[in-house]
C-alpha positions as CSV (number, residue, x, y, z in Angstrom):
1,X,-3.1,9.6,25.4
2,X,-4.2,9.9,21.8
3,X,-4.1,12.7,19.1
4,X,-6.9,15.3,19.4
5,X,-10.3,14.4,18.0
6,X,-9.6,10.6,18.0
7,X,-11.6,8.4,20.4
8,X,-10.6,4.7,20.7
9,X,-12.4,2.5,23.2
10,X,-9.3,0.6,24.3
11,X,-6.0,1.9,23.0
12,X,-4.3,0.0,25.9
13,X,-5.6,-3.4,24.7
14,X,-5.5,-5.8,21.7
15,X,-8.6,-7.2,19.9
16,X,-8.7,-11.0,19.9
17,X,-11.7,-13.3,19.5
18,X,-14.2,-10.3,19.6
19,X,-12.8,-9.1,23.0
20,X,-10.6,-6.2,24.0
21,X,-8.0,-8.0,26.1
22,X,-5.0,-6.8,28.0
23,X,-1.7,-7.6,26.2
24,X,0.8,-9.9,28.0
25,X,3.4,-7.1,27.8
26,X,3.2,-3.6,29.5
27,X,5.1,-2.0,26.6
28,X,3.5,0.7,24.5
29,X,4.1,2.0,21.0
30,X,4.7,5.8,21.1
31,X,3.2,7.8,18.2
32,X,5.3,10.7,17.1
33,X,3.9,13.7,15.1
34,X,6.5,14.3,12.3
35,X,5.6,18.0,12.1
36,X,6.2,18.7,15.8
37,X,8.5,15.8,16.7
38,X,6.4,15.3,19.8
39,X,4.8,12.1,21.1
40,X,1.0,12.5,20.5
41,X,-0.3,9.0,21.5
42,X,0.4,5.6,22.9
43,X,-1.0,2.2,21.8
44,X,-0.6,-1.2,23.4
45,X,2.3,-3.2,22.0
46,X,1.5,-6.8,21.5
47,X,4.0,-9.5,22.3
48,X,4.7,-12.8,20.5
49,X,2.3,-14.4,23.0
50,X,-0.4,-12.0,21.9
51,X,0.3,-12.9,18.3
52,X,-0.1,-16.5,19.2
53,X,-3.5,-15.8,20.9
54,X,-4.7,-13.9,17.8
55,X,-3.7,-16.7,15.5
56,X,-5.4,-19.3,17.7
57,X,-8.7,-17.2,17.6
58,X,-8.6,-16.8,13.8
59,X,-7.8,-20.5,13.3
60,X,-10.7,-21.5,15.5
61,X,-13.0,-19.1,13.8
62,X,-12.0,-20.5,10.4
63,X,-12.1,-24.2,11.2
64,X,-15.1,-24.2,13.4
65,X,-17.0,-20.9,13.0
66,X,-19.7,-19.9,10.7
67,X,-17.8,-17.3,8.6
68,X,-16.3,-19.5,5.8
69,X,-19.7,-21.3,5.3
70,X,-21.8,-18.2,5.6
71,X,-23.7,-17.3,2.4
72,X,-21.9,-14.7,0.5
73,X,-24.8,-12.3,0.7
74,X,-24.7,-12.4,4.5
75,X,-20.9,-11.8,4.6
76,X,-21.3,-8.9,2.2
77,X,-24.0,-7.4,4.3
78,X,-21.7,-7.3,7.3
79,X,-18.9,-5.8,5.3
80,X,-21.2,-3.1,4.0
81,X,-22.3,-2.4,7.6
82,X,-18.6,-2.0,8.5
83,X,-18.3,0.5,5.6
84,X,-21.3,2.5,7.0
85,X,-19.7,2.7,10.4
86,X,-16.3,3.6,9.0
87,X,-17.8,6.4,6.9
88,X,-19.1,8.0,10.2
89,X,-15.5,8.0,11.4
90,X,-13.8,9.6,8.4
91,X,-12.9,12.6,10.5
92,X,-10.9,10.5,13.0
93,X,-9.3,8.5,10.2
94,X,-8.2,11.7,8.5
95,X,-6.8,13.1,11.7
96,X,-5.0,9.9,12.4
97,X,-3.1,10.1,9.1
98,X,-2.1,13.7,9.6
99,X,-1.0,13.1,13.2
100,X,0.9,9.9,12.7
101,X,2.7,10.5,9.3
102,X,2.2,14.2,8.6
103,X,-0.1,13.7,5.7
104,X,-1.7,16.9,4.4
105,X,-5.0,17.7,6.1
106,X,-6.2,19.0,2.7
107,X,-5.6,15.6,1.1
108,X,-6.6,13.4,4.0
109,X,-10.3,13.3,3.1
110,X,-9.5,12.0,-0.3
111,X,-7.2,9.3,1.1
112,X,-9.8,8.2,3.7
113,X,-12.8,8.4,1.4
114,X,-11.0,6.3,-1.2
115,X,-10.4,3.6,1.3
116,X,-14.0,3.2,2.3
117,X,-15.0,3.4,-1.4
118,X,-12.6,0.5,-2.0
119,X,-14.3,-1.5,0.7
120,X,-17.7,-0.9,-0.8
121,X,-16.4,-1.9,-4.2
122,X,-15.0,-5.2,-2.8
123,X,-18.4,-5.9,-1.3
124,X,-20.2,-5.3,-4.6
125,X,-17.7,-7.4,-6.5
126,X,-18.1,-10.3,-4.1
127,X,-21.8,-10.1,-4.4
128,X,-21.6,-10.7,-8.2
129,X,-18.7,-13.1,-8.2
130,X,-19.4,-16.8,-9.0
131,X,-17.6,-18.5,-6.1
132,X,-18.9,-21.8,-7.5
133,X,-19.2,-22.3,-11.2
134,X,-19.7,-25.1,-13.8
135,X,-17.0,-25.5,-16.4
136,X,-16.9,-27.3,-19.7
137,X,-15.6,-30.9,-19.4
138,X,-14.2,-33.4,-21.8
139,X,-13.5,-36.5,-19.6
140,X,-16.4,-36.3,-17.1
141,X,-20.1,-35.5,-17.1
142,X,-19.8,-32.5,-14.8
143,X,-16.8,-30.2,-13.8
144,X,-17.4,-27.8,-10.9
145,X,-14.9,-25.2,-9.8
146,X,-15.3,-23.8,-6.3
147,X,-13.2,-20.7,-5.2
148,X,-12.9,-21.4,-1.4
149,X,-11.3,-19.1,1.2
150,X,-7.6,-19.6,1.6
151,X,-7.9,-19.7,5.4
152,X,-6.3,-17.6,8.1
153,X,-4.7,-14.4,6.8
154,X,-2.1,-12.2,8.4
155,X,-2.7,-8.7,6.9
156,X,0.4,-6.5,7.4
157,X,0.1,-2.9,6.3
158,X,2.7,-0.1,6.0
159,X,2.7,3.4,7.5
160,X,2.4,5.6,4.4
161,X,-1.3,4.8,3.6
162,X,-2.4,2.7,6.6
163,X,-6.1,2.8,6.2
164,X,-6.4,2.3,2.5
165,X,-4.0,-0.5,2.3
166,X,-5.2,-2.4,5.4
167,X,-8.9,-2.0,4.4
168,X,-8.1,-3.4,1.0
169,X,-6.6,-6.5,2.4
170,X,-9.3,-7.0,5.1
171,X,-12.1,-6.4,2.7
172,X,-11.0,-9.0,0.1
173,X,-10.1,-11.5,2.8
174,X,-13.4,-11.2,4.6
175,X,-15.4,-11.3,1.4
176,X,-13.7,-14.5,0.4
177,X,-14.6,-16.1,3.7
178,X,-11.2,-15.9,5.4
179,X,-10.4,-14.9,9.0
180,X,-7.9,-12.2,9.6
181,X,-5.2,-11.0,12.0
182,X,-4.5,-7.3,11.4
183,X,-0.9,-6.2,12.0
184,X,-0.5,-2.5,11.3
185,X,2.8,-0.7,11.2
186,X,3.9,0.3,14.7
187,X,4.0,3.9,13.6
188,X,0.4,3.9,12.4
189,X,-1.9,1.7,14.5
190,X,-4.9,4.0,15.0
191,X,-6.6,3.1,11.7
192,X,-6.6,-0.6,12.4
193,X,-8.1,0.1,15.8
194,X,-11.0,1.9,14.1
195,X,-11.4,-0.9,11.7
196,X,-11.6,-3.4,14.6
197,X,-14.2,-1.3,16.4
198,X,-16.2,-1.2,13.2
199,X,-16.1,-5.0,12.9
200,X,-17.2,-5.3,16.5
201,X,-20.1,-2.9,16.0
202,X,-21.2,-4.5,12.8
203,X,-21.4,-7.9,14.5
204,X,-18.7,-10.0,12.8
205,X,-18.5,-13.4,14.6
206,X,-15.8,-13.9,17.2
207,X,-12.3,-14.5,15.9
208,X,-13.1,-13.4,12.3
209,X,-11.1,-10.1,12.6
210,X,-8.3,-9.7,15.2
211,X,-5.9,-6.9,15.9
212,X,-2.4,-7.0,17.3
213,X,0.1,-4.2,17.0
214,X,3.7,-5.3,17.5
215,X,7.2,-4.5,16.4
216,X,9.6,-6.6,14.4
217,X,10.2,-9.6,16.7
218,X,6.5,-10.2,17.5
219,X,5.6,-9.7,13.9
220,X,8.1,-12.3,12.8
221,X,6.4,-14.8,15.1
222,X,3.2,-14.1,13.2
223,X,4.6,-14.8,9.7
224,X,6.4,-17.9,11.0
225,X,3.2,-19.5,12.5
226,X,2.2,-22.5,10.4
227,X,-1.4,-21.9,11.4
228,X,-1.4,-18.8,9.2
229,X,-2.4,-19.9,5.7
230,X,-1.5,-16.6,3.9
231,X,0.5,-13.5,4.6
232,X,-0.7,-10.3,2.7
233,X,2.1,-7.8,3.0
234,X,2.7,-4.3,1.7
235,X,6.1,-2.7,2.4
236,X,9.8,-2.8,1.7
237,X,11.4,-5.4,-0.6
238,X,13.8,-6.4,2.1
239,X,11.0,-7.5,4.5
240,X,9.1,-9.0,1.5
241,X,12.1,-11.3,0.9
242,X,12.0,-12.4,4.5
243,X,8.3,-13.2,4.3
244,X,8.8,-15.1,1.0
245,X,11.6,-17.2,2.5
246,X,9.6,-18.1,5.6
247,X,6.4,-18.9,3.7
248,X,8.4,-20.8,1.1
249,X,9.8,-23.1,3.8
250,X,6.3,-24.1,4.9
251,X,4.5,-23.6,1.5
252,X,2.4,-20.8,3.0
253,X,0.6,-18.5,0.6
254,X,1.6,-14.9,0.3
255,X,0.9,-11.7,-1.6
256,X,3.7,-9.1,-1.6
257,X,3.3,-5.5,-2.8
258,X,6.8,-4.1,-2.5
259,X,8.9,-1.2,-3.5
260,X,9.4,0.6,-6.8
261,X,11.7,2.9,-8.7
262,X,9.2,3.8,-11.4
263,X,10.1,5.6,-14.6
264,X,8.2,8.3,-16.5
265,X,9.2,8.3,-20.2
266,X,8.8,11.7,-22.0
267,X,8.0,11.4,-25.7
268,X,8.8,14.1,-28.1
269,X,5.2,15.3,-28.7
270,X,4.6,16.2,-25.1
271,X,5.2,19.9,-24.0
272,X,8.1,20.5,-21.6
273,X,6.2,22.9,-19.4
274,X,3.3,20.5,-19.0
275,X,5.7,17.6,-18.2
276,X,7.4,19.7,-15.6
277,X,4.1,20.5,-13.9
278,X,3.2,16.8,-13.7
279,X,6.6,15.6,-12.6
280,X,7.5,18.4,-10.2
281,X,4.1,18.2,-8.4
282,X,3.8,14.4,-8.4
283,X,7.1,13.8,-6.6
284,X,5.9,16.0,-3.6
285,X,2.7,13.9,-3.2
286,X,2.7,12.4,0.3
287,X,6.3,13.8,0.5
288,X,7.3,11.3,-2.2
289,X,6.5,8.4,0.2
290,X,4.5,6.3,-2.4
291,X,5.6,2.9,-3.6
292,X,4.3,3.7,-7.1
293,X,6.0,7.1,-7.2
294,X,7.4,8.3,-10.5
295,X,10.9,8.9,-9.2
296,X,12.9,8.5,-12.5
297,X,12.3,10.6,-15.6
298,X,13.7,9.2,-18.9
299,X,14.0,12.3,-21.2
300,X,15.3,12.7,-24.7
301,X,18.9,13.9,-24.5
302,X,18.2,17.0,-26.5
303,X,15.4,18.1,-24.1
304,X,17.2,17.2,-20.9
305,X,18.5,20.6,-19.9
306,X,15.3,22.4,-20.8
307,X,13.2,19.9,-18.7
308,X,15.6,20.2,-15.8
309,X,15.1,24.0,-15.7
310,X,11.4,23.7,-16.0
311,X,11.1,21.2,-13.2
312,X,13.4,23.3,-11.0
313,X,11.0,26.2,-11.4
314,X,8.1,24.1,-10.4
315,X,9.9,22.7,-7.4
316,X,11.0,26.1,-6.2
317,X,7.3,27.3,-6.1
318,X,6.2,24.4,-3.8
319,X,5.0,25.6,-0.5
320,X,6.6,23.7,2.4
321,X,4.8,23.9,5.7
322,X,2.7,22.5,8.4
323,X,0.4,19.6,7.3
324,X,-2.7,21.3,8.7
325,X,-2.1,24.6,6.8
326,X,-4.4,24.6,3.7
327,X,-1.7,26.3,1.7
328,X,0.9,23.6,2.3
329,X,1.9,21.5,-0.7
330,X,4.7,19.5,0.9
331,X,4.6,18.3,4.5
332,X,7.2,16.4,6.5
333,X,8.5,13.0,6.0
334,X,6.9,10.4,8.3
335,X,9.7,9.9,10.8
336,X,13.3,10.7,11.7
337,X,14.8,7.6,10.2
338,X,13.1,8.4,6.9
339,X,14.6,11.9,7.0
340,X,18.0,10.4,7.6
341,X,17.5,8.0,4.8
342,X,16.6,10.6,2.3
343,X,19.3,13.0,3.3
344,X,21.8,10.2,3.1
345,X,20.8,9.5,-0.5
346,X,21.0,13.2,-1.4
347,X,24.6,13.4,-0.1
348,X,25.6,10.4,-2.1
349,X,23.8,11.8,-5.2
350,X,25.8,15.0,-5.1
351,X,28.9,13.0,-6.0
352,X,27.1,11.0,-8.8
353,X,25.0,13.6,-10.6
354,X,24.1,17.3,-10.9
355,X,22.1,18.7,-8.0
356,X,19.7,21.1,-9.7
357,X,17.6,22.2,-6.7
358,X,16.7,21.2,-3.2
359,X,18.5,18.6,-1.0
360,X,18.3,20.6,2.2
361,X,16.1,20.9,5.3
362,X,14.0,24.0,4.7
363,X,15.4,26.9,6.8
364,X,12.0,28.3,7.8
365,X,10.8,25.1,9.4
366,X,12.3,25.1,12.9
367,X,11.3,21.6,13.7
368,X,9.8,18.6,12.0
369,X,11.2,16.0,9.5
370,X,11.1,18.2,6.5
371,X,13.3,18.1,3.3
372,X,13.0,20.3,0.2
373,X,11.9,18.8,-3.1
374,X,15.1,17.7,-4.8
375,X,16.1,17.3,-8.5
376,X,19.2,15.5,-9.8
377,X,20.1,15.9,-13.5
378,X,22.4,13.9,-15.7
379,X,21.9,10.9,-13.6
380,X,23.6,7.6,-14.4
381,X,20.9,4.9,-14.5
382,X,23.3,2.5,-12.7
383,X,23.9,4.9,-9.8
384,X,22.2,4.2,-6.4
385,X,20.0,7.2,-6.6
386,X,18.6,5.9,-9.8
387,X,18.4,2.2,-8.8
388,X,17.3,2.3,-5.1
389,X,14.0,3.4,-3.6
390,X,14.6,6.6,-1.7
391,X,11.0,7.1,-0.6
392,X,11.1,10.8,-0.5
393,X,10.7,13.9,-2.7
394,X,13.8,13.2,-4.8
395,X,13.5,13.1,-8.6
396,X,16.2,11.7,-11.0
397,X,16.5,13.0,-14.6
398,X,18.1,10.4,-16.9
399,X,18.9,11.3,-20.6
400,X,18.1,8.8,-23.4
401,X,19.4,8.7,-27.0
402,X,16.0,7.7,-28.5
403,X,12.8,5.9,-27.7
404,X,14.4,2.5,-27.8
405,X,17.1,3.6,-25.4
406,X,14.5,5.1,-23.1
407,X,12.6,1.8,-22.9
408,X,15.9,0.0,-22.2
409,X,16.7,2.5,-19.4
410,X,13.3,2.2,-17.9
411,X,13.5,-1.6,-17.7
412,X,17.0,-1.5,-16.4
413,X,15.9,-1.9,-12.8
414,X,15.3,-4.6,-10.2
415,X,11.9,-3.0,-9.7
416,X,8.8,-3.1,-11.9
417,X,5.8,-1.6,-10.0
418,X,4.6,1.4,-12.0
419,X,5.5,3.7,-14.8
420,X,4.2,6.4,-17.1
421,X,4.4,7.6,-20.7
422,X,4.1,11.3,-21.3
423,X,2.5,11.7,-24.6
424,X,-0.7,13.1,-26.2
425,X,-1.0,10.0,-28.4
426,X,-2.8,7.1,-26.7
427,X,-1.5,4.8,-29.4
428,X,2.1,5.7,-28.5
429,X,1.3,5.4,-24.8
430,X,-0.1,1.9,-25.4
431,X,2.8,0.8,-27.6
432,X,5.5,2.0,-25.2
433,X,3.6,1.0,-22.1
434,X,3.3,-2.6,-23.3
435,X,7.1,-2.8,-23.5
436,X,7.7,-1.6,-20.0
437,X,8.3,-4.4,-17.5
438,X,6.0,-3.0,-14.8
439,X,2.7,-4.0,-13.2
440,X,1.1,-0.7,-14.2
441,X,1.5,2.2,-16.7
442,X,-0.3,5.5,-16.7
443,X,-0.6,8.0,-19.6
444,X,0.6,11.4,-18.5
445,X,1.0,10.8,-14.8
446,X,1.1,8.6,-11.8
447,X,-2.3,7.0,-12.2
448,X,-3.8,4.5,-9.7
449,X,-7.1,2.7,-9.9
450,X,-8.0,0.2,-7.2
451,X,-10.9,-1.4,-9.0
452,X,-8.4,-3.1,-11.2
453,X,-5.3,-5.2,-10.4
454,X,-2.3,-3.4,-8.8
455,X,1.1,-5.0,-8.2
456,X,4.6,-5.4,-9.5
457,X,7.0,-7.3,-11.7
458,X,10.4,-8.4,-10.5
459,X,11.3,-7.3,-7.0
460,X,8.2,-5.1,-6.8
461,X,6.2,-8.0,-5.6
462,X,4.2,-11.2,-6.2
463,X,0.5,-11.3,-6.7
464,X,-2.1,-8.6,-7.2
465,X,-4.3,-6.4,-5.0
466,X,-7.4,-4.7,-6.3
467,X,-10.0,-5.9,-8.7
468,X,-11.1,-9.4,-9.3
469,X,-7.5,-10.6,-9.2
470,X,-7.2,-9.2,-5.7
471,X,-10.2,-11.1,-4.5
472,X,-9.1,-14.3,-6.1
473,X,-5.8,-14.0,-4.2
474,X,-7.6,-14.9,-1.0
475,X,-9.1,-18.1,-2.5
476,X,-8.0,-21.6,-3.4
477,X,-9.6,-23.2,-6.4
478,X,-11.1,-26.6,-5.9
479,X,-12.2,-28.8,-8.8
480,X,-15.0,-31.4,-8.4
481,X,-15.4,-33.9,-11.2
482,X,-18.8,-35.5,-10.8
483,X,-20.9,-38.1,-12.5
484,X,-23.8,-35.7,-12.7
485,X,-24.7,-32.1,-12.0
486,X,-25.7,-31.2,-8.4
487,X,-29.1,-29.8,-8.0
488,X,-28.0,-26.1,-7.9
489,X,-26.7,-26.5,-11.5
490,X,-29.4,-28.7,-12.9
């Protein structure tokens, strides 16, 4: 059983060593549509033994296969062939996102198209990158730096943007010459199946790309396996800490893109109505389930009440409905546990701040994991709703005395993933943005650009994805000090 309009060759199998093989367990992962609360699909659940088989295949392919030594141009050609195949399946990928997490059908083509564009960008970047280069030397006649593949990579993606995030990891790893084990979220495995089928059709060598879908216990065996050279993870900070601990014990490499509690700072030159439109509509994007979401607003104290009323008006105009309805602006949360989490924070917030609007399940939606867009005002920056990632359409308004106080409040967080400065002055946006302890800052909105580095400070992660820095994260640098230049540099 699969959602309508999605055709997988072997949803009852795992992909290991270029073969669709039966898992060692007869368990299945049930896929629940968050709008209907009904099971719409089943996928094979991999066991720890299946993870072991996948790692062994990837290890063999890296140590003895052609992929790491293959000329970059040949690797890139195969990656581009995958992109061509994936482009033909955008309709299925879009349907998968809507069926599994309730993503708006109107926005799904943008999400999916952006993922494939990212894969093409990675291929183009790898084609131009100098994987081997000569460097100036003082103590030897020739210094050569080679950027070699890090090895076997476990690519672990979350449920909120499963295609875009997985394809970014897979693309960079393959371009660098690594072999990969894909481990998608158990709630959203379909995209990884389509990626695996594209790799098979494109003709990647056996063992270069493998797929195993498992829950927590099986996944833990994957990150604990010393044959895995690098873990590339996007998800919660709690799981990220576990991965960092395990990899630290064996000196394994890792990239962690974790949670956030990103602040938008409103400067005095920016109109209140325009700020309300940006902030009120941003928090509903993907039902607020975005790691880089602007979920805190630092507002000048004298404008606090005015902005609260303006955002309230925007939120109360939002159309809540079925994700396949073109008029819908806010769909369901991805799963029941996420709904419970958000409602729990709302209840706690009522005792800590002023609930301006929202905070309820919408009365007109008889079923589904829906919650109204929610605004809290006069929020204490030390409260849980201001400090912890809620991952839902909940916005906190925090008053500041002046610009210096606003910067202090924004930085007063364990997180540091994203941020924004609302101002019409790019000089002010740059000045304030440079003082924010975050991996990214956008002027006048939540701005994301995956051709440049993306990642966080503090507990928002380690390492970067996207851009050249993302590609370099899948390499190790080797220095060769020679008595003369090799022929290719002569």
